[in-house]
Structures are given as structure tokens and as C-alpha cells.
N, C-alpha and C positions, 0 to 999 in steps of 0.2 A: 540507403539503409532501410528502406521500407521492406517489411516482410509480412506477407499475408499468411496467417497461420490457421485460422479456423472460422468458418461461417462469417465471412466479411469482416473479421477482426484483423487489423494489421498493427504491427508494432513499429514504432519509430523512436529515435532518440527524442526525448522531450525537449522542447525549445521554450524559451521565455515567452514567446508569442502564443503558446498553447495554454498558458496559465489563466488568462482572462476568460477565454471561452469555457474552460473547465470549471472555473469558479462560479460561473453563471448557471451551470447545470448540476452542481453537486447535490447529492441526496440530502434531505433534511438531517438525517442521523449523522452523516459525515460532517455537515456544517456544525452541528452541536458538539461533536467530538473535537473538531478542530478548534472551535472557540474555547472549549474547556482546556485543551492542551496549550494553546498558544496565547490566548487572551487578546487576540488582535483580529482585525478584519480578515476575511477569507483570502483575499488576493495577497495580502502581506504574508499570511501564514503559508500559502502555497509557494510564494517566492522564497521564503525561508527554507522550506523543505528542499526545493530545487537547488538553492545556493549551497546547502550543506552536503548535497549528495555527490558521490563520485560517479555514480551512474543513475540516470533517471530515464524512464521509458514511458512513452505515451501509448495508450491503447486506443486505437481508432476504430469505430464501428461505422461502416458505410461512409468512410471519409471524414467523420466528425469525431473530435476528441470525446471519449467516453470515460476514461479513467487515466490515472497516472500512478506510477510506483517508483520508488527509488531506494537507494541504500546509502546510509551515512555511517562512515567508520567511527568507532569509538575513540581511536587515537591513531597516531602516525605508525604505520607498519603493524597495526594490530590484527588480530584474527577474528575479532568480534565486531559486529555492526548492527545498527538499527535499520529495519526495513519499514517503509511506510507505503500506504496505498490509499488513494482517495478516489471515489467513483461517483459518476453522475448517473442520472436516470437511464441513459442509454445502455449502460452495462446490464441492467435488469432485463432488457429485451432479449438478451442472448446469454443467459446465466450459465448454461452448461459449457458453451464454447469459451466464455469469459473465464470460467474456472480452469479449463484446460490450459489456456494461454497464461493465466496467472501462475499456474504450477511451473510452466516452462521458464517464466521470468524468475521465479523464486529459485529454481535450480541454477540459473545463470548467476544470481546473486550469491548462492552458496559456493559456486566455483571461485568467487573472489574472496569470500569470507566464510570459513567453515562453521562459524557460530553466528547465527542471526537471532534477533529478538524483535518483538513488536509490542506496542502498547495498544490496548483496545478498551474503550469506554465500557464500563460494566452495564450501562443502560442499552447498549447496542447489541442485542442478542443475535441478530442476523449476522453481524460481522464476526462475533465470537464463533458461531457455528462454521462460518466460512474459513476462518483461520484454522480451526481444528480439522476441518476437512482437507485443508492444504497440508496438514501434518504438524501444525503448531501444538506445542504442549503447554498447558496452563501452568505457570510457575508460582506466581505470587500476585497479591493485590497491593497496589500502591496508590497514594494520593500525591498529585503534583502541586496542588494548591489547597490551602486550608478549607476554603469554602466550596471547592469544586467536587465533582464526582470522582469516585475511585476508578482506577484502571487496572485491568488484568495485564500482566506481562506474560507473553508467550515466547517460547524458544523454538527454533527450527534447527535441524541438522540434516545432513544428507540421508542418513538412514531412515529418518521419519518421513521424509518427503517421498521416498520411493515406495512406502508401504500403503499409502492412502489411495483409494480408488475413487 
């Protein structure tokens, strides 16, 4: 199931064994966002994302896990799902290629669920710009925990994804 897509980035079905190496290389902003969302250690939070996903994909750069993304349905037979993505330092070394591959993965998720949404920590400006470049529309600000940071909710649909270059 390995598919090389762009500049030494390959996609593979994410495996439980990929989670520990990814957790060791996550960017500081991803770690802070994950801690604010899940309130648990990074490995456990990654395992929770993986376990709740109907599809999860590993992004490998030159053979090493660089990022992961998945889609979690809102309910049984629903049309709406939450998409998540966590990236390590390696993803920054090939940012343009990584964006192209991310867009392909997002299009695949939209084929399964026509309405996707994602939460992004308001402190993580780079991730917000990335989401908007992928076609995400900022919808509302929410707080998941009383003492934690606010998060922006972004929505994606097929029409928006096709318009961003």
C-alpha cells in the first residue's frame, strides 16, 4: 500500500508501530496543541486519534514517519467527520511537497465524508495558515477546557479544496 507521491514523500496506512516514532519527533506547537486538546501524554493522545479513526495515513519522508492524518466520523453512517493531522520536524523540510500530498489525502477523506471539520489551537498561526491554504474555512472559536486555549473550528468541502492553489 506504499505510494510515493512527491519529493520522497510516501503514504502508507498508519500502523500502531508508527505512533511512538512520530510522538518523538512532533513539533513543539503540535505537542502543545495535543496537550491542550487531550490533556494526556503525547503517545496516548496519538493512540486515541488512531483508534477513533476509520482511516489514518502516515506520511513518510525518506522512509521515516514525518506526519500522520486521520478522519473520525461524527456518528454511525454520518456525512460529517473530524479530520486531524500531527506533524514532525521532517515535514518542514519538504513543506511544498508535504502540502501537495496533504491536499491529496484531504480529497480522499472528502470522498468518504462530504463534510469535514478540524480544530486548531489559536496559538498555532502556522497551522491556521496551512489549514486555510488547504481550503479550510474558519467557522467559530471554541474552548474545550475552562483553563485551556481557544481553538478555531475550520470546515472543508469538495468545492473549497479544488479552489486553493
